[in-house]
C-alpha positions in Angstrom: 92.7 91.1 96.4 96.3 90.4 95.2 97.8 93.7 96.2 100.5 94.3 98.8 99.4 95.0 102.4 100.9 98.5 102.4 98.9 99.5 99.3 95.7 98.0 100.8 96.2 100.1 104.0 96.8 103.2 101.8 93.6 102.6 99.8 91.7 101.8 103.0 92.7 105.2 104.4 91.7 107.0 101.2 88.3 105.3 101.1 87.7 106.2 104.8 88.5 109.8 103.8 85.7 109.7 101.3 87.6 108.8 98.1 86.4 106.2 95.7 88.4 103.0 94.9 87.7 101.6 91.4 89.1 98.4 90.0 89.1 97.6 86.3 90.0 94.3 84.8 91.4 94.3 81.3 92.4 91.5 78.9 95.5 93.2 77.5 97.8 96.2 77.7 95.8 98.1 75.0 92.6 97.8 77.1 94.6 98.8 80.2 95.9 101.9 78.4 92.5 102.9 77.2 91.0 102.5 80.7 93.8 104.7 82.1 93.0 107.4 79.4 89.3 107.3 80.3 90.0 107.6 84.0 92.5 110.4 83.5 90.0 112.3 81.3 87.4 111.9 84.1 89.8 113.5 86.6 91.0 110.3 88.4 94.1 110.6 90.5 96.6 108.0 91.8 96.0 105.6 88.9 98.1 102.4 89.2 98.0 99.0 87.6 99.4 95.6 88.2 99.4 92.4 86.2 98.1 89.1 87.5 99.1 85.6 86.9 97.1 83.9 84.3 95.0 80.9 85.4 95.4 77.9 83.1 92.1 76.9 81.4 90.5 73.7 82.5 91.1 70.7 80.4 87.8 69.4 78.9 88.5 65.9 80.3 89.0 67.3 83.9 85.9 69.5 84.0 83.4 68.7 86.6 79.8 68.5 85.3 
């Protein structure tokens, strides 16, 4: 899932303890900040975020049809 193994183990333990793991994908930092505000307003704890590498868009000439 693109997260370090130590974080995955921590999340696994929390889920096994009955907690909920929620992943939100956003297009930019404004959306990320808004998602964080919504989660905090709902009582979420342990909110973290990471950025991912962007994937280059396929060139029209190289698309498989």
